[in-house]
GUKE-198032 format. One line per 3 residues: their letters; for each residue x, y, z of C-alpha. Coordinates in steps of 0.25 Angstrom, whole numbers, plus 5000, padded with zeros to 4 digits. Layout:
<figus>
A> X/Y/Z ~ ...
</figus>
This chain:
<figus>
XXX> 4795/4956/5021 ~ 4790/4971/5023 ~ 4797/4978/5012
XXX> 4794/4992/5019 ~ 4803/4987/5031 ~ 4814/4982/5021
XXX> 4814/4995/5014 ~ 4814/5003/5026 ~ 4826/4995/5031
XXX> 4834/4997/5018 ~ 4831/5012/5018 ~ 4836/5013/5032
XXX> 4849/5005/5029 ~ 4852/5015/5017 ~ 4849/5027/5026
XXX> 4858/5023/5038 ~ 4869/5017/5028 ~ 4867/5003/5034
XXX> 4874/4996/5023 ~ 4876/4982/5029 ~ 4861/4981/5033
XXX> 4856/4987/5020 ~ 4864/4976/5012 ~ 4858/4965/5022
XXX> 4844/4970/5018 ~ 4848/4969/5004 ~ 4853/4955/5005
XXX> 4841/4951/5012 ~ 4832/4957/5002 ~ 4839/4950/4991
XXX> 4838/4937/4998 ~ 4823/4939/5000 ~ 4820/4943/4986
XXX> 4816/4957/4989 ~ 4828/4965/4983 ~ 4821/4965/4970
XXX> 4809/4972/4975 ~ 4809/4986/4969 ~ 4805/4993/4981
XXX> 4816/4986/4990 ~ 4826/4987/4978 ~ 4824/5002/4977
XXX> 4827/5004/4992 ~ 4839/4995/4991 ~ 4845/5004/4980
XXX> 4842/5016/4989 ~ 4849/5009/5001 ~ 4862/5007/4992
XXX> 4861/5021/4987 ~ 4861/5026/5002 ~ 4874/5017/5004
XXX> 4879/5024/4992 ~ 4881/5010/4986 ~ 4876/5015/4972
XXX> 4882/5003/4965 ~ 4874/4993/4973 ~ 4862/5002/4972
XXX> 4863/5002/4957 ~ 4866/4987/4956 ~ 4853/4984/4964
XXX> 4845/4994/4955 ~ 4851/4988/4943 ~ 4847/4973/4947
XXX> 4832/4977/4950 ~ 4823/4969/4941 ~ 4812/4980/4942
XXX> 4815/4995/4943 ~ 4804/5006/4945 ~ 4806/5021/4945
XXX> 4809/5020/4960 ~ 4820/5011/4958 ~ 4826/5020/4947
XXX> 4824/5032/4955 ~ 4831/5026/4967 ~ 4843/5023/4960
XXX> 4844/5036/4953 ~ 4842/5043/4966 ~ 4853/5034/4972
XXX> 4863/5039/4961 ~ 4859/5053/4963 ~ 4860/5053/4978
XXX> 4874/5046/4978 ~ 4881/5056/4969 ~ 4879/5049/4956
XXX> 4869/5058/4949 ~ 4874/5055/4935 ~ 4871/5040/4937
XXX> 4857/5044/4942 ~ 4855/5051/4929 ~ 4860/5039/4921
XXX> 4850/5030/4928 ~ 4838/5039/4926 ~ 4842/5040/4911
XXX> 4843/5025/4911 ~ 4829/5024/4917 ~ 4823/5033/4907
XXX> 4830/5025/4895 ~ 4824/5012/4901 ~ 4810/5018/4901
XXX> 4807/5008/4913 ~ 4802/5019/4922 ~ 4797/5033/4921
XXX> 4804/5044/4931 ~ 4795/5050/4942 ~ 4797/5062/4950
XXX> 4807/5055/4960 ~ 4816/5050/4948 ~ 4816/5064/4942
XXX> 4820/5071/4956 ~ 4832/5061/4957 ~ 4837/5063/4943
XXX> 4835/5078/4944 ~ 4844/5078/4956 ~ 4854/5070/4949
XXX> 4854/5080/4937 ~ 4856/5091/4947 ~ 4868/5085/4953
XXX> 4875/5083/4939 ~ 4869/5095/4932 ~ 4861/5087/4922
XXX> 4852/5099/4918 ~ 4847/5093/4905 ~ 4842/5080/4911
XXX> 4836/5088/4922 ~ 4828/5097/4912 ~ 4823/5084/4905
XXX> 4818/5079/4918 ~ 4811/5092/4921 ~ 4804/5091/4908
XXX> 4801/5077/4910 ~ 4794/5078/4923 ~ 4787/5090/4919
XXX> 4780/5082/4908 ~ 4777/5072/4918 ~ 4770/5082/4927
XXX> 4779/5081/4939 ~ 4780/5096/4941 ~ 4772/5095/4954
XXX> 4783/5086/4961 ~ 4790/5097/4969 ~ 4801/5087/4973
XXX> 4804/5084/4959 ~ 4804/5099/4955 ~ 4813/5102/4967
XXX> 4823/5092/4961 ~ 4821/5099/4947 ~ 4824/5112/4954
XXX> 4836/5107/4961 ~ 4842/5101/4948 ~ 4841/5114/4941
XXX> 4848/5121/4952 ~ 4859/5111/4953 ~ 4861/5112/4938
XXX> 4862/5127/4939 ~ 4849/5130/4931 ~ 4843/5140/4940
XXX> 4833/5146/4930 ~ 4827/5132/4928 ~ 4827/5130/4943
XXX> 4820/5143/4945 ~ 4809/5139/4935 ~ 4806/5126/4942
XXX> 4806/5134/4956 ~ 4796/5144/4950 ~ 4787/5133/4945
XXX> 4786/5127/4959 ~ 4787/5140/4967 ~ 4773/5138/4973
XXX> 4776/5124/4978 ~ 4791/5125/4980 ~ 4795/5119/4993
XXX> 4808/5122/5001 ~ 4816/5113/4993 ~ 4812/5121/4980
XXX> 4816/5134/4986 ~ 4829/5129/4992 ~ 4833/5123/4979
XXX> 4831/5136/4971 ~ 4838/5144/4982 ~ 4850/5135/4981
XXX> 4850/5136/4966 ~ 4851/5151/4967 ~ 4863/5150/4976
XXX> 4869/5140/4968 ~ 4870/5150/4956 ~ 4874/5161/4965
XXX> 4861/5169/4965 ~ 4861/5172/4979 ~ 4850/5183/4979
XXX> 4841/5175/4971 ~ 4842/5163/4981 ~ 4840/5173/4993
XXX> 4828/5179/4986 ~ 4822/5165/4984 ~ 4824/5161/4998
XXX> 4817/5174/5003 ~ 4805/5170/4995 ~ 4805/5156/5001
XXX> 4793/5152/5009 ~ 4795/5143/5021 ~ 4810/5143/5022
XXX> 4816/5131/5030 ~ 4830/5128/5035 ~ 4834/5122/5022
XXX> 4830/5135/5015 ~ 4838/5144/5025 ~ 4850/5134/5023
XXX> 4849/5135/5008 ~ 4850/5150/5008 ~ 4861/5151/5018
XXX> 4869/5140/5011 ~ 4867/5147/4998 ~ 4872/5160/5003
XXX> 4884/5154/5010 ~ 4888/5146/4997 ~ 4887/5160/4989
XXX> 4896/5167/4999 ~ 4885/5176/5005 ~ 4886/5181/5019
XXX> 4870/5182/5018 ~ 4870/5168/5023 ~ 4872/5172/5037
XXX> 4860/5182/5036 ~ 4851/5170/5032 ~ 4856/5162/5043
XXX> 4852/5173/5053 ~ 4838/5174/5046 ~ 4837/5159/5047
XXX> 4840/5160/5062 ~ 4830/5172/5064 ~ 4819/5164/5057
XXX> 4820/5153/5067 ~ 4826/5142/5058 ~ 4837/5134/5064
XXX> 4850/5134/5058 ~ 4855/5120/5055 ~ 4868/5113/5051
XXX> 4866/5117/5037 ~ 4865/5132/5041 ~ 4877/5134/5049
XXX> 4887/5129/5039 ~ 4882/5139/5029 ~ 4882/5150/5039
XXX> 4896/5147/5043 ~ 4901/5146/5029 ~ 4896/5160/5027
XXX> 4904/5165/5039 ~ 4916/5158/5034 ~ 4917/5165/5021
XXX> 4913/5178/5026 ~ 4922/5178/5038 ~ 4910/5180/5048
XXX> 4917/5174/5060 ~ 4907/5181/5070 ~ 4895/5175/5063
XXX> 4902/5162/5062 ~ 4903/5162/5077 ~ 4888/5165/5079
XXX> 4885/5153/5070 ~ 4894/5145/5078 ~ 4886/5148/5090
XXX> 4873/5145/5083 ~ 4879/5131/5079 ~ 4882/5128/5094
XXX> 4868/5133/5098 ~ 4862/5124/5087 ~ 4869/5112/5092
XXX> 4876/5110/5078 ~ 4890/5111/5084 ~ 4891/5096/5081
XXX> 4888/5097/5066 ~ 4900/5094/5059 ~ 4896/5104/5047
XXX> 4893/5115/5057 ~ 4906/5114/5064 ~ 4913/5113/5051
XXX> 4907/5126/5046 ~ 4911/5132/5059 ~ 4925/5128/5057
XXX> 4925/5133/5043 ~ 4919/5147/5048 ~ 4930/5149/5058
XXX> 4941/5145/5049 ~ 4936/5155/5038 ~ 4934/5166/5048
XXX> 4949/5165/5053 ~ 4945/5157/5065 ~ 4953/5145/5063
XXX> 4956/5143/5078 ~ 4941/5142/5080 ~ 4939/5133/5069
XXX> 4950/5124/5074 ~ 4944/5124/5088 ~ 4930/5121/5083
XXX> 4936/5109/5074 ~ 4944/5103/5085 ~ 4931/5104/5094
XXX> 4922/5097/5085 ~ 4931/5088/5077 ~ 4935/5080/5089
XXX> 4921/5076/5092 ~ 4916/5073/5078 ~ 4922/5059/5077
XXX> 4930/5055/5064 ~ 4935/5065/5054 ~ 4926/5058/5044
XXX> 4913/5062/5051 ~ 4918/5077/5052 ~ 4926/5079/5039
XXX> 4918/5092/5036 ~ 4923/5098/5049 ~ 4938/5094/5046
XXX> 4937/5099/5032 ~ 4932/5113/5038 ~ 4944/5113/5048
XXX> 4954/5109/5037 ~ 4948/5120/5028 ~ 4951/5130/5039
XXX> 4965/5126/5040 ~ 4967/5128/5025 ~ 4960/5141/5025
XXX> 4970/5146/5036 ~ 4982/5139/5029 ~ 4984/5130/5042
XXX> 4990/5120/5032 ~ 4997/5111/5042 ~ 4984/5110/5050
XXX> 4977/5107/5037 ~ 4986/5096/5033 ~ 4986/5089/5046
XXX> 4970/5090/5046 ~ 4970/5084/5032 ~ 4979/5072/5036
XXX> 4970/5070/5049 ~ 4958/5069/5040 ~ 4965/5060/5030
XXX> 4971/5051/5041 ~ 4957/5050/5048 ~ 4952/5042/5035
XXX> 4941/5052/5033 ~ 4936/5053/5018 ~ 4941/5067/5014
XXX> 4932/5075/5006 ~ 4934/5087/4996 ~ 4934/5097/5007
XXX> 4946/5090/5014 ~ 4954/5088/5001 ~ 4951/5103/4996
XXX> 4957/5108/5010 ~ 4969/5098/5009 ~ 4972/5104/4995
XXX> 4971/5118/5000 ~ 4982/5115/5010 ~ 4991/5110/4999
XXX> 4988/5123/4991 ~ 4992/5131/5004 ~ 5004/5123/5006
XXX> 5008/5121/4991 ~ 5012/5107/4996 ~ 5014/5098/4984
XXX> 5016/5085/4993 ~ 5004/5088/5001 ~ 4996/5091/4988
XXX> 4999/5078/4982 ~ 4995/5071/4995 ~ 4981/5078/4995
XXX> 4980/5075/4980 ~ 4982/5060/4983 ~ 4971/5061/4994
XXX> 4961/5068/4985 ~ 4963/5057/4974 ~ 4961/5046/4985
XXX> 4949/5052/4990 ~ 4943/5054/4976 ~ 4942/5069/4976
XXX> 4952/5072/4965 ~ 4941/5076/4955 ~ 4932/5083/4965
XXX> 4932/5097/4959 ~ 4935/5105/4972 ~ 4946/5096/4976
XXX> 4952/5094/4962 ~ 4951/5109/4960 ~ 4960/5112/4972
XXX> 4969/5101/4968 ~ 4971/5108/4955 ~ 4974/5121/4962
XXX> 4984/5114/4971 ~ 4992/5108/4960 ~ 4991/5121/4952
XXX> 4996/5129/4964 ~ 5008/5119/4966 ~ 5012/5122/4952
XXX> 5009/5108/4947 ~ 5000/5112/4935 ~ 5001/5099/4928
XXX> 4994/5091/4939 ~ 4984/5103/4941 ~ 4980/5103/4927
XXX> 4978/5087/4927 ~ 4969/5089/4940 ~ 4962/5100/4933
XXX> 4958/5093/4921 ~ 4954/5080/4929 ~ 4943/5088/4937
XXX> 4929/5086/4932 ~ 4925/5099/4938 ~ 4934/5111/4939
XXX> 4931/5123/4948 ~ 4937/5136/4950 ~ 4948/5131/4959
XXX> 4954/5122/4949 ~ 4953/5132/4937 ~ 4959/5143/4945
XXX> 4970/5134/4952 ~ 4975/5129/4938 ~ 4975/5143/4932
XXX> 4982/5149/4944 ~ 4992/5138/4944 ~ 4995/5141/4929
XXX> 4997/5155/4932 ~ 5006/5152/4944 ~ 5015/5143/4935
XXX> 5015/5153/4924 ~ 5007/5144/4914 ~ 5000/5157/4910
XXX> 4994/5152/4896 ~ 4988/5140/4903 ~ 4982/5149/4914
XXX> 4975/5158/4904 ~ 4970/5145/4897 ~ 4964/5141/4910
XXX> 4957/5154/4912 ~ 4951/5154/4898 ~ 4946/5140/4901
XXX> 4940/5144/4914 ~ 4932/5155/4907 ~ 4928/5146/4895
XXX> 4923/5135/4905 ~ 4915/5145/4913 ~ 4924/5143/4926
XXX> 4922/5154/4936 ~ 4934/5163/4935 ~ 4936/5172/4948
XXX> 4945/5185/4949 ~ 4957/5177/4955 ~ 4958/5168/4943
XXX> 4957/5180/4934 ~ 4968/5187/4942 ~ 4977/5175/4939
XXX> 4974/5175/4924 ~ 4977/5190/4924 ~ 4991/5186/4931
XXX> 4993/5176/4919 ~ 4990/5187/4909 ~ 5000/5196/4917
XXX> 5011/5185/4916 ~ 5009/5184/4901 ~ 5007/5199/4899
XXX> 4995/5195/4891 ~ 4987/5208/4891 ~ 4977/5202/4881
XXX> 4973/5191/4890 ~ 4973/5200/4902 ~ 4963/5209/4896
XXX> 4954/5197/4892 ~ 4955/5193/4907 ~ 4952/5208/4911
XXX> 4939/5207/4902 ~ 4936/5194/4909 ~ 4937/5201/4923
XXX> 4928/5212/4919 ~ 4917/5202/4914 ~ 4918/5194/4927
XXX> 4918/5206/4936 ~ 4932/5204/4941 ~ 4938/5217/4937
XXX> 4935/5223/4950 ~ 4942/5212/4958 ~ 4955/5216/4965
XXX> 4962/5203/4961 ~ 4958/5205/4947 ~ 4961/5220/4946
XXX> 4975/5217/4951 ~ 4978/5206/4941 ~ 4973/5215/4930
XXX> 4982/5226/4934 ~ 4993/5217/4935 ~ 4990/5211/4921
XXX> 4989/5224/4914 ~ 5002/5229/4921 ~ 5010/5217/4917
XXX> 5005/5217/4903 ~ 5010/5232/4901 ~ 4996/5238/4902
XXX> 4998/5245/4915 ~ 4988/5256/4911 ~ 4977/5246/4911
XXX> 4981/5242/4925 ~ 4981/5256/4930 ~ 4967/5258/4924
XXX> 4962/5246/4931 ~ 4969/5250/4944 ~ 4962/5263/4943
XXX> 4948/5257/4942 ~ 4950/5249/4955 ~ 4943/5255/4967
XXX> 4947/5246/4978 ~ 4962/5243/4976 ~ 4969/5233/4985
XXX> 4984/5232/4987 ~ 4986/5222/4976 ~ 4979/5231/4966
XXX> 4988/5243/4969 ~ 5000/5234/4969 ~ 4996/5228/4956
XXX> 4995/5242/4949 ~ 5008/5247/4955 ~ 5016/5235/4951
XXX> 5010/5236/4937 ~ 5014/5250/4936 ~ 5028/5246/4940
XXX> 5029/5235/4930 ~ 5025/5245/4919 ~ 5035/5256/4922
XXX> 5024/5265/4928 ~ 5032/5269/4941 ~ 5025/5282/4944
XXX> 5011/5275/4943 ~ 5016/5264/4952 ~ 5021/5274/4962
XXX> 5008/5283/4962 ~ 4999/5271/4963 ~ 5008/5266/4975
XXX> 5006/5280/4982 ~ 4991/5279/4979 ~ 4990/5265/4986
XXX> 4997/5270/4998 ~ 4989/5282/4999 ~ 4976/5273/4998
XXX> 4980/5266/5011 ~ 4984/5253/5005 ~ 4997/5246/5010
XXX> 5006/5242/4999 ~ 5012/5228/5000 ~ 5025/5223/4996
XXX> 5021/5221/4981 ~ 5016/5235/4980 ~ 5030/5240/4985
XXX> 5037/5231/4975 ~ 5028/5237/4964 ~ 5031/5251/4967
XXX> 5046/5249/4969 ~ 5047/5242/4956 ~ 5040/5254/4949
XXX> 5051/5263/4956 ~ 5062/5253/4952 ~ 5058/5254/4937
XXX> 5057/5269/4937 ~ 5069/5271/4945 ~ 5061/5279/4956
XXX> 5072/5278/4967 ~ 5066/5288/4977 ~ 5052/5283/4976
XXX> 5056/5269/4978 ~ 5064/5272/4990 ~ 5052/5279/4996
XXX> 5042/5268/4993 ~ 5052/5257/4998 ~ 5053/5265/5011
XXX> 5038/5265/5013 ~ 5037/5249/5013 ~ 5042/5248/5027
XXX> 5039/5261/5033 ~ 5025/5263/5028 ~ 5020/5249/5025
XXX> 5028/5240/5034 ~ 5032/5231/5022 ~ 5045/5224/5022
XXX> 5052/5226/5008 ~ 5055/5213/5001 ~ 5067/5209/4992
XXX> 5059/5214/4980 ~ 5057/5228/4986 ~ 5072/5229/4989
XXX> 5076/5224/4975 ~ 5067/5235/4969 ~ 5074/5246/4978
XXX> 5088/5240/4975 ~ 5086/5239/4960 ~ 5080/5253/4959
XXX> 5092/5259/4967 ~ 5102/5252/4959 ~ 5096/5257/4946
XXX> 5097/5271/4952 ~ 5111/5269/4956 ~ 5108/5271/4971
XXX> 5118/5260/4976 ~ 5119/5266/4990 ~ 5104/5265/4992
XXX> 5104/5251/4986 ~ 5115/5247/4997 ~ 5106/5253/5008
XXX> 5094/5245/5003 ~ 5101/5232/5002 ~ 5107/5235/5016
XXX> 5093/5237/5022 ~ 5087/5224/5015 ~ 5082/5214/5025
XXX> 5087/5203/5016 ~ 5099/5199/5008 ~ 5100/5205/4994
XXX> 5098/5195/4983 ~ 5103/5193/4969 ~ 5093/5202/4963
XXX> 5097/5214/4971 ~ 5112/5212/4969 ~ 5110/5210/4954
XXX> 5102/5223/4954 ~ 5113/5231/4961 ~ 5124/5224/4951
XXX> 5116/5229/4939 ~ 5115/5243/4945 ~ 5130/5243/4947
XXX> 5132/5241/4933 ~ 5122/5251/4928 ~ 5128/5262/4938
XXX> 5143/5258/4936 ~ 5144/5255/4951 ~ 5156/5246/4953
XXX> 5156/5248/4969 ~ 5145/5238/4972 ~ 5148/5227/4961
XXX> 5157/5219/4970 ~ 5148/5219/4982 ~ 5136/5215/4973
XXX> 5144/5204/4966 ~ 5148/5198/4979 ~ 5134/5197/4984
XXX> 5129/5192/4971 ~ 5139/5181/4970 ~ 5137/5177/4985
XXX> 5122/5176/4983 ~ 5122/5169/4969 ~ 5136/5163/4967
XXX> 5131/5153/4957 ~ 5121/5162/4949 ~ 5127/5164/4935
XXX> 5119/5177/4933 ~ 5126/5183/4944 ~ 5140/5182/4937
XXX> 5133/5187/4924 ~ 5128/5199/4931 ~ 5141/5202/4938
XXX> 5149/5200/4924 ~ 5140/5211/4918 ~ 5141/5220/4929
XXX> 5156/5219/4930 ~ 5157/5221/4915 ~ 5148/5233/4915
XXX> 5157/5240/4926 ~ 5170/5236/4920 ~ 5174/5227/4932
XXX> 5182/5217/4923 ~ 5189/5210/4934 ~ 5177/5207/4941
XXX> 5170/5203/4928 ~ 5181/5193/4926 ~ 5180/5187/4939
XXX> 5165/5185/4938 ~ 5167/5178/4924 ~ 5177/5169/4930
XXX> 5167/5165/4941 ~ 5156/5164/4931 ~ 5164/5154/4922
XXX> 5167/5145/4935 ~ 5152/5145/4938 ~ 5149/5141/4923
XXX> 5141/5154/4920 ~ 5136/5158/4909 ~ 5133/5150/4896
XXX> 5132/5157/4883 ~ 5117/5163/4881 ~ 5108/5159/4870
XXX> 5095/5165/4865 ~ 5085/5161/4855 ~ 5073/5168/4847
XXX> 5062/5163/4839 ~ 5061/5167/4824 ~ 5048/5166/4817
X> 5049/5158/4805
</figus>
């Protein structure tokens, strides 16, 4: 029997995933007694690894009477290649402990790859020392594996030392690995400089620089695409998705369409990944209709959803981005009913639909699908799941899911923190923020702004100042969202002077920033400053919004500035075409009532586009008592009782007003009505006395 032909057949079965034929070969070899041949056994182990039948591969390996270094390396490689790097490292350690074989360059390369996958830097360094002592430093394949391990473990300085040591004999893999390492650490300029020094750049090198720039959000990726094209290197199926990704986040629709033409000319329009990237690009560049047309064109000719799930995921993501939630839900159902094995991208989009809709029932169904498909502990899916439950206000389940996640990203932390802030679990929100800082979780300006809102709610100026110091250290003190939150925090904590100083330091102020300081001044009795800042805002050319007007009208109300309020209220419709809301009318009614301008109040109420509510009638009732106006009390009482006949507080207010005005008959009638309603039990109060 020719062993070479047998081995060739075994390898072919592994490559083409011919499971039935592979097992038949194995059975035949067992019968003929060749299965214990070390050479054949190694290839059988590789075949089962290709089938991803690691249990069968290990069983075969374990039963081998004789194991050489090739056998051990084959099994370690099988574990590494099939997503079991920790098992690979354990097997390598077992071989060392048995002292049966001495590792060679191939074994070291495989184990270094496993170390890189799990971040096992200490073992990686030991292997480096070991093969250096064994004079294997000439092996460029091994040194590239070492370089890759250092890069994956985030030890860029060690990687650079290795690269410098092999600089004169470095191949394209060495250069590409080092460039990828710089991009991984966000060192874009260093990566570009190294690429510019690289001799004999091939298509992989160009794709490496383009992918790195795209991943780091740099629009320069498109410049390198153009350079690649000018140098006569053909753009391939790896280049297009990266180029289109850059167009997506930068909103370069024209450039995206040009790349679309190039894709068609290159004959790659049938590539699922290229079409998927095109759908993403059109969706993110406000071309959802183009994305749908492209999807419909290619999805109908790509066979089953299983074979083109990446394309379906792109279209689903487009629906989610544009909040076409019904279409997204229908697509999720279609993917599920097709029997396709959903991945983390599908599930992430499904969860985002639930967040858009804040739909508890749908969220529970998607959660069940996540559990069934085994993605609950996936850190991307799990983090969005935490965010969903937090946004639904179910903090108990959100915390349970959060603590179960083996790896927690910024989405999980921020979702939980913002959920606590929304549910007014303020102390818990601050505790989470401290944990984020302690554990080195990257905190962005949006999280900081939410923490500042918590400080505002608690009126905790001490904590607020600590967060302000944190902003300065992280360089967030110039971010609009942070400045606005800081101004709000200082204002609500009674330190409006600090808020004004901050506001004065801002060069580029948006509407939210102007509104924040106006509201802050209004809340702290600084009506004149609020009015002056409002005038400056209008003069600067910015259009106030409804909240800005509410802030300045509140300032007028607190200071009793009737004329100023009437003038400002009149500009809402005339100058800025803003329809006053109930809150704006309430400010005006309350201000005019306090000033005793009852005719003007009646005019404002008559012009209101909606029915006055309890708050407006109550404000008028209080003003009647203050200004001894008995003429309107009966009308107000009728409206209050008609709107809220079973509200006990109405009867209490009316009793007080009648008593103040000396309307004793009316007071008696109201008290009788209150008795029939069962209002009001004797009040109680309590205090704490320190012992």
